[in-house]
C-alpha positions as CSV (number, residue, x, y, z in Angstrom):
1,M,-29.0,13.1,0.7
2,S,-26.2,13.2,3.3
3,S,-22.5,13.1,2.6
4,R,-22.5,9.7,4.1
5,D,-25.1,8.5,1.7
6,V,-23.2,9.9,-1.2
7,V,-20.0,8.1,-0.2
8,L,-21.7,4.8,0.4
9,A,-23.5,5.0,-2.9
10,R,-20.2,5.5,-4.7
11,V,-18.7,2.5,-2.9
12,R,-21.6,0.3,-3.9
13,R,-21.2,1.4,-7.6
14,A,-17.5,0.6,-7.4
15,L,-18.2,-2.9,-6.0
16,A,-21.1,-3.7,-8.3
17,D,-19.1,-6.2,-10.4
18,V,-17.5,-8.0,-7.5
19,P,-18.9,-11.5,-7.0
20,R,-20.8,-12.1,-3.8
21,G,-18.6,-13.6,-1.1
22,E,-15.3,-12.6,-2.7
23,G,-12.8,-11.4,-0.2
24,P,-10.3,-8.6,-0.8
25,Y,-7.4,-11.0,-1.1
26,D,-9.1,-13.6,-3.2
27,P,-8.2,-12.4,-6.7
28,P,-4.6,-13.2,-7.5
29,V,-2.4,-10.1,-7.8
30,P,0.1,-10.4,-10.7
31,R,3.6,-9.9,-9.4
32,D,5.5,-10.2,-12.6
33,Y,7.5,-7.0,-12.1
34,R,11.3,-7.0,-12.2
35,R,12.7,-8.1,-8.8
36,V,16.3,-7.2,-9.4
37,H,17.8,-4.5,-11.6
38,G,20.8,-5.8,-13.4
39,S,23.0,-8.8,-12.7
40,R,25.3,-8.7,-9.7
41,T,27.4,-11.2,-7.8
42,P,26.9,-11.5,-4.0
43,E,30.1,-9.5,-3.5
44,E,28.9,-6.8,-5.9
45,T,25.6,-6.6,-4.0
46,V,27.4,-6.1,-0.7
47,E,29.6,-3.4,-2.2
48,L,26.5,-1.6,-3.6
49,L,25.0,-1.7,-0.1
50,A,28.1,-0.2,1.4
51,V,28.2,2.5,-1.3
52,N,24.6,3.5,-0.8
53,L,24.8,3.4,3.0
54,A,27.7,5.8,2.8
55,D,25.9,8.0,0.3
56,Y,23.3,8.4,3.0
57,R,26.1,9.5,5.4
58,A,26.1,6.3,7.4
59,L,29.6,5.1,8.5
60,V,30.3,1.6,7.1
61,H,32.7,-0.9,8.6
62,R,33.5,-4.5,7.6
63,C,34.8,-7.3,9.7
64,A,35.0,-11.1,10.1
65,P,32.7,-12.6,12.7
66,A,35.6,-13.1,15.2
67,E,36.5,-9.4,14.9
68,L,33.1,-8.1,15.7
69,P,33.4,-7.7,19.5
70,S,36.7,-5.7,19.2
71,L,35.3,-3.6,16.4
72,I,32.2,-2.7,18.4
73,G,34.4,-1.9,21.4
74,R,36.5,0.5,19.3
75,L,33.5,2.2,17.7
76,L,31.9,2.8,21.1
77,A,35.2,4.0,22.6
78,A,35.8,6.4,19.7
79,R,32.3,7.8,20.3
80,G,33.1,8.2,24.1
81,A,30.0,6.0,24.9
82,R,29.8,5.0,28.5
83,T,26.2,3.6,28.4
84,V,24.7,1.4,25.7
85,V,21.1,0.2,25.5
86,V,20.7,-3.3,24.1
87,P,17.7,-5.4,23.0
88,P,17.0,-8.6,25.0
89,G,18.2,-11.0,22.4
90,L,21.5,-9.4,21.4
91,D,24.4,-11.8,21.5
92,P,26.3,-10.7,24.7
93,R,29.6,-11.5,23.0
94,W,29.1,-8.5,20.7
95,L,29.8,-6.2,23.7
96,S,32.4,-8.4,25.4
97,A,35.3,-6.1,24.4
98,A,33.4,-2.8,25.2
99,D,34.1,-0.9,28.4
100,V,30.5,0.3,28.8
101,S,27.5,0.0,31.1
102,V,24.8,-2.1,29.4
103,V,21.2,-0.7,29.7
104,P,18.6,-3.3,29.0
105,D,15.6,-2.5,26.8
106,R,12.9,-1.9,29.5
107,A,9.2,-1.1,28.8
108,A,9.2,1.3,31.7
109,D,11.9,3.5,30.3
110,T,10.8,6.9,29.0
111,A,12.1,8.9,26.1
112,R,13.9,11.1,28.6
113,D,15.6,7.9,30.0
114,L,16.7,6.8,26.6
115,D,17.9,10.2,25.6
116,A,20.4,10.0,28.4
117,V,21.9,6.8,26.9
118,D,25.0,7.3,24.8
119,S,24.5,4.6,22.1
120,V,22.4,1.6,21.0
121,V,23.7,-1.6,19.4
122,T,21.3,-3.8,17.4
123,G,21.1,-6.4,14.7
124,C,18.7,-6.0,11.8
125,A,16.2,-8.1,9.9
126,V,17.3,-7.4,6.3
127,A,19.5,-4.9,4.4
128,V,18.6,-3.7,0.9
129,A,21.5,-2.9,-1.4
130,E,19.8,-0.9,-4.1
131,T,18.3,1.6,-1.6
132,G,21.0,1.4,1.1
133,T,18.2,0.6,3.6
134,L,18.3,-1.4,6.9
135,V,15.0,-2.9,8.0
136,L,14.3,-3.6,11.7
137,D,11.3,-5.7,12.7
138,G,11.5,-5.7,16.5
139,G,13.2,-9.1,16.6
140,P,15.1,-10.3,19.7
141,D,18.3,-8.7,18.6
142,Q,16.6,-5.4,17.6
143,G,14.3,-4.6,20.4
144,R,11.6,-2.0,20.6
145,R,11.5,0.7,17.9
146,R,12.1,3.5,20.3
147,I,15.5,2.3,21.4
148,T,16.8,2.9,17.8
149,L,15.0,6.3,17.5
150,V,16.0,8.2,20.7
151,P,19.7,7.5,21.4
152,D,21.9,9.7,19.3
153,H,24.3,6.9,18.1
154,H,23.2,3.6,16.6
155,V,25.5,0.7,15.7
156,C,23.7,-1.7,13.5
157,V,25.2,-5.1,12.7
158,V,24.3,-6.8,9.4
159,R,25.2,-10.5,8.8
160,V,26.2,-10.3,5.1
161,A,25.7,-14.0,4.3
162,D,22.0,-14.2,5.1
163,Q,20.6,-10.6,5.5
164,V,21.7,-8.7,2.5
165,V,19.4,-8.7,-0.6
166,G,19.6,-6.7,-3.8
167,S,16.2,-5.0,-4.0
168,V,13.0,-4.1,-2.1
169,P,10.9,-6.8,-3.8
170,Q,13.5,-9.4,-2.5
171,A,13.2,-8.0,1.0
172,L,9.5,-7.9,1.4
173,P,8.9,-11.7,1.5
174,R,11.3,-11.9,4.4
175,L,9.3,-9.4,6.4
176,S,5.9,-9.8,8.2
177,P,3.5,-6.8,7.9
178,R,2.2,-7.7,11.4
179,R,5.6,-6.7,12.9
180,P,6.7,-3.1,13.7
181,L,8.9,-2.4,10.7
182,T,11.4,0.4,10.7
183,W,13.1,1.2,7.4
184,I,16.4,3.1,7.9
185,S,18.3,4.8,5.1
186,G,21.1,6.6,6.8
187,P,21.0,8.7,9.9
188,S,17.9,10.8,10.7
189,A,17.8,14.0,8.7
190,T,15.5,16.7,7.6
191,S,15.7,20.0,5.7
192,D,13.9,23.3,6.4
193,I,12.5,25.7,3.8
194,E,16.0,27.0,3.2
195,L,17.2,23.5,2.4
196,D,19.5,23.5,5.5
197,R,20.1,19.9,6.4
198,V,19.6,19.0,10.1
199,E,20.5,15.5,11.4
200,G,19.2,13.8,14.5
201,V,15.7,15.3,14.6
202,H,13.7,12.1,14.2
203,G,16.3,9.5,15.2
204,P,20.1,9.0,15.7
205,R,22.4,11.6,14.4
206,T,25.1,9.0,13.8
207,L,24.5,5.6,12.2
208,E,27.3,3.1,12.0
209,V,26.8,-0.1,10.1
210,V,28.9,-3.2,10.6
211,L,28.9,-5.6,7.7
212,V,29.9,-8.9,9.3
213,G,31.5,-11.6,7.1
214,A,32.3,-9.1,4.3
215,G,36.1,-9.7,4.5
216,A,38.9,-8.0,6.5
217,E,38.0,-5.0,8.5
218,H,38.5,-1.5,7.1
219,G,37.3,1.9,7.9
220,G,34.2,3.8,7.0
221,A,33.1,3.9,3.4
222,G,32.1,7.5,3.5
């Protein structure tokens, strides 16, 4: 009996009690697990997001919508950024106060091309407070995954009113598994066998998150 025959026999035994014609998604899956841990106001949820983002060494900023262009301009200037890659659907007003050369997200660009760009500015699909996670799904204001993985500096804008949720179970219904999801919890980091932390190996070394609509602007939360 070949290994293939052994494996197929085990599969048949495991499926012996499945009714004929039943598909893999036909039986209802109970989803009665807890969706939120504790009780928080919307303001407390945003504050938890900011704290957890900072705990992952992201730089957190807050501003009102009208302040966003000037804040982004200052963040890019402080970084010394001269070139910025942007996704096709990014609101052009976001960079209206920035003295930079805008690089469009082009399919023909190589990793070497993107590595020469100073910064990237994007939106996000959803932000998860309990885990300090930003989720990008390749939407018009987020672009291809690679533009957020190669440049060394990423400015990500989060619209507090409609993009911040408390938990991962609350985030999942907002996301499509058919889209290229990128889950970001702080800047890219890894540790070697000696537990020396190295940032920027698998993505941007510096992640700056702008929470828009979260009140008056103030500096990084950590």
